[in-house]
C-alpha positions, 0 to 999 in steps of 0.5 A: 843660045845667048852667052852672058858675060859675068865679070867676077872677082875671087873671094879671099875670105869664105864664111857667113860674115864675109858673105853678109858684107858682100850682100850689103855692098850689092854683090852676090857670092857664088861658086863655080865647080866642074868635073875634075876641077877645084871649086872656086869661090867668087862674087859678082854685082847683083845687077849683072845677074838679072839677064841670067836669072829673070828670063824665059830662056836658057843661057850659057855664062862666060865667067871672067875670073882673074883674067881667064874666061870659063864657059859655065851654066847656072846650076842653082840660085838661092833667094832670100826668103823675105826680100827675094833678093839673090843670095847665092849662085852655083855655076857648073863649068862646061867641057867640050865633049862632056854631056851636061844635064840642064832644065830648059823652059818649054815655050807654048806656041799656037792657041789650043782648040780646046781653049777656043771651045771654052776649056782651060789650059793647065800647064804642069811643067814649065821646064823639062830636064834634058841631057846634051853636049854644051854646044847643043843646049837649046834656049827653049823647047817650042811646043805647038798646042794648037791641036789640043782639044778639051780633055786632051793633053801632051806628055813628055813622052809625046815630044818629038825626038831631037838629035841634039838632046835626050829628054830625061 
């Protein structure tokens, strides 16, 4: 899995008016929190978030804040309802040996036999929730659909067991 480095600055002022000023200047406010840690408010350049947000894979984040680097994962992202610009991000600090719950994208491979026979492929889940150790987070889960025929389906329960993570 790829690691994206975000250079952030601590937020000294908290609240709605200071967050609006940050957004006007092209920055996105955010919070990093973790188990047994105090949360820290920060802000990053909006353009630096593009490789993290607009992707089909899961990434870990190396958050550089006050000269120290913290390994994190994106927990939540908020968008402005009209402009669709990123308005806030939440990151969770990762700790070795502590399991984390994360949603991982499903990548469909192959061409379904049912589609070749005139059927339509309907994808209901684009992401699957899993629980695993931070070093075992997959970038995506590949699913071969070439054996699907008209009227057949794959369920989450049909996914093969993987030793690195547990499907929730």
